[in-house]
N, C-alpha and C positions, 0 to 999 in steps of 0.2 A: 291421877290430877286432884288437886285440892277443891274444895268448895270455892273457895276465891277464884283461883284460875278458870274453874269453870264460868263463873260469873263473868270474870273477863272478857273469856271467849264469846260468851253469849252475847255481852255488850257489843263487843267488834262487830260480830256478824250481823247485829241489828242495825248498827250505825251504819256497815257498809252498803246494807240492802237501800237505805234510805238514800244514801248519798249517790248509789248508782242511778233511782229514778230521777233525783233532783237535775242530776248532770245530763241524764237525755233528755230531760224538758228543756234546760240551757242549751245544750247541743242542736236542737230543732230550731230553736229561736234565734240563735246565732247565724246558723247557716241560713235560714231564711233572711235573717237583718242582712248578712254580709252580701248575700245575692241581689238583694233588693237595693243597697245604698252604693256597692261596687267596693267595698272597705275589703282590700287583703288582709288589714290586721284582724278586723273581726272574723272574717274566714279562718285565719291563722288560729285564733282564739277557739274558735269552733272546733278546728281540727284538734287542738289539744284538749280541749275539752271533749271530743269523742275517745281521744287515746285514754282520758281518764275514765270513761267508761268502760273501757276494754280492760284497763290496768285494775279498777275495781272489780270487775266480775272475775278477772284472774285471782285477784286477792280474797274475795268471798270464797270463791271455791276452795282456795288452798286452806283458808280457814276451817271450813266444813272437813277436808280431808286429814287436817292436822289432828282432828278430833277422834279420829278411827282409830281402833285397837291394833296391836301387833298380832300378826297371825305366823302360821309355821313358814309361810311363803314369803311373808313382808314381816322379818321380825323387827325392824325399825318402825313399823307402821308406815304412817304419812308425815313423820316429823320433819322432814326437810321440804316438804310443798310449798311452806312460807317463803323458804329461801329460794324455790326455783321461782316462784311468782315475783319476787324480788329483781332477780335477774331479768326475767321476760320484759317487767315493767321497765326497768333500766333502760333496757335495750330499744324499746317502743319510744321512749324519750329520746334517743339519739337519732333514731330514725325520723321522726316528726321534726326534729329540730334541721336535719339536713333537707327535707322537704321545705320546710317554711324559708330556709337560706336561698333556696333554687327559687321559689316563689318572687321573694323580696328583690332578687337582684332581676328578674325580668320586670317587675313594677319600675323598678328606678331606671330600667331603659324605656319603659313606656308608661308614665303616668297618667292617671286617669280621674275624672272628676269624682268626688264622692259625696254622698249624702249624709252629712255628719250628725244630723238628729237621731237617725237610725243607730249611728256608731254609740251616742252618749247613752242614750237609752238602754240598749241592750247590753252594754258593758256594766252598766249600775246593776241589771237584773243578774248578771254574772257574778258580780262582786259579793253581791248579799248571799247568792246561792252557794256560790263555793266558800264564802267566809264562814257560812253556818256548818259546812261540811268540814271545814278545817278545825273549828270548833270542836267539834262530835268526835274527831280521829285525833287530837291532841295528846291526849292521855295514853293511846295505845301506841303511838309512834315512839315515844319513850323507849317501851319495853320489848319491841316487836319489829324486825328487820321489815316484813311484810307489810305490816301495819303503816311502817315508814314511809314505804314505796309509794303507798295509796297517799298518805298523807304530803308527800313531796308533790305529787302529782298535782293535788287540789291546791296546794300554798302557789306553786308555781304558776297556776292558772288564775288565782285571785290577783297574784301581783301581775300578770301578764293583760287581766283586765283592767286594773287600776291605770296601766300605762296607755291602754287603748282610750280609756275614758279621757285621759288627758290629750291624747292626741284626737281625739272627736273634738273637745273644746278648740283645741289650737287650730283645728281644721273648719271650725264652725265661725270663729270670731276672728281669726288672723288669716285664711285662707291657704294655710301651711299643709299642703296635702303630700309634700315629700315625707311628711311626718309619719304617714301610712306605713311606708316600706322600711324605714328607721325602725319604728317600732317593731315591726315583724322580725326584722334581724336583731334586734335587743333580746326579743323573747327565746329567739331560736338559739342564742348564743347562752342565755342563761339556762337552758334546758340542756345543752351540752354540759354546762358546768354541775348541775345537780345529777344529770343521769349518769356520767363518767363516776362520780364518786361513790353513787349507789351501785353501779355496773361492779366496780373493783370490790365493795365490801361484800357482794354476794358471790362474785367469781373466786375469793379467796375462801369463803365458807364450803362451797361446791368442790375446790379442788383439794380440799381438806389442810389447809395451810394452818401452821401453829398461830395462835395469837401472837400479835407483836408485843403484848404487854408482858408477856411472859418471858423471864430469863431463864433458859434450859439449865446453862452453866449453873446458875445459883440454886436453881430448883435440885439438881444432883448433887450439890454441896451438902444441903439441908438433908435429903435423904441419908446420904452415906455418912453422915453425923452420928445417926440414929444406931444404939446399941445391935450386934448383930447383923448389920450391913456391910458387906465387905465392898461392894460395887453395885452400880445400875446401869444397864445398857441396855441396846435395841430399843430406844425409845420412840414411841409414835403418839403424838400430842394433837389432837384436831377437834373442833367444833363439830357436833353433828347437827346443832342449829344454833340458836340464840340462849337456847336455856341449859343445854347440855354440852358440857365439856368434857372428852373422855381423854385418857392415860392408858397405854398399855407399856409393859416395859418387862426387861429380865431383872431379877434382883438374886444378886449371888450373895449367899450367906457365908458369913467368917466360920461358922460350924455347923455340923450334919445336926439338925434342931428338929423335934417331933412336930407335927402338923400343928397341935394346938399353940405351941410358941408361935408358928408362921401366922396363924390366925390372928394372934394379938399384934404382930407386928404388921399386918396389913392393914388391921383398923387404926392401928398409930400412923403408918403412912397415908392412908385415904384420908384421916382428920387433919393432918398437916397441910396435903394438897387442897382439901376444901376451904380451910380457914385461910390459908396465904395465898391461893391461886384461883380459888373459886371452881376448881375440878372436881365435878360431882359423879364419874363414874371411871373408877380406878379398876384395872385387871393387871395383875402381877404374876409373873411365872418365875417360882423360885428354883434357884439352882444351887449347887454345891459341886465344887471339884471339877465342874465341867470345862472341857476344852472349846475352843471356838473365839469368834471376834467379840470383844469386849468393848468396842467402842461405843460412844454415847449413842450416834447415829449410825445405825449399820445399812449399807445397801443391798437392800432384799434381793 
C-alpha cells in the first residue's frame, strides 16, 4: 500500500468514527422527539439513522480489516471485507424500507395528531448532522464501494430529514397530518431504490462476475494478435475488490519457446491488459501442442 493510500484509509477511518458518534446522538434525539410528538416520519427517520449507525460501524470495521496483511491461511488477507460490508449495508437499507412501508400503511389507516414543533427542530438537527457527515465521506465514496455504501446511507437520511422538515412545516401551518405517512412511504421507496442498486453491485463482486465494461472477445483478439500467441482460452476474469482486477488464462504458444521468451511475452500481455482494461493481476499458464478444450470460457 502506498503512503497516499494509507493516508486515505486513515482519513476514511477517522471520518467514519466521527460520523458514527454524530449519528448516535441524532438517533437518540429523533427517537425521543418521535415518541414525544407522535410523528411516524420522525421515528422512521430515526430508524433509518439507527441503520446508519450500524452500517457505519460495519464500514469502520471493514476499513480496519482491509488493512490487515495477508497470511498463509488468508492469502488474500481481508481485501474483500469492504465489499461484504457494502452488501450487508445494502440489505439493511431494504429491510428498513419494508418496515417503514408497513408502519406508513398502518398510520394511513389510523391517523394521529402530531406535535409538529418537535418534528421541525429535530429534522433541522438531523439535516445539519448528516450534511456534515456527507461532506466528510464524499471524497471516499468515489473510490470505495464500502465508503459509498456508508455515504449513501447518510445522504438518503439527510434527504429524508429535509422531507420530514417540509412535512413538519405543512403539519404546523396547514394541519396536513396525512403528510407524515406519505413522507414515510416516500423515504422507504427511495431506500429501496438506492439499496437495490448497491446490493446488485456488491453481489456481482462477491459472485466473481466479470466487469460489464470489458468485452472478453475484444480482449482475446488483442492478445492473439501478439507475436508468439496462437490462442488464449480457459479465461477467468473477476474483481477481487474495487482496487484489484484479476485475470487468469491458458496461453497457447505457436512455437516451443524458452522461459525467457515466455517472461517477455507475459510482461507484454500484462502491460496491454493494465493499460487497456485496468487488469492489474495477471496469471497465465503457457501451453504448446497440448490437447484439450480450447474455448474462451471453459466449464470447469
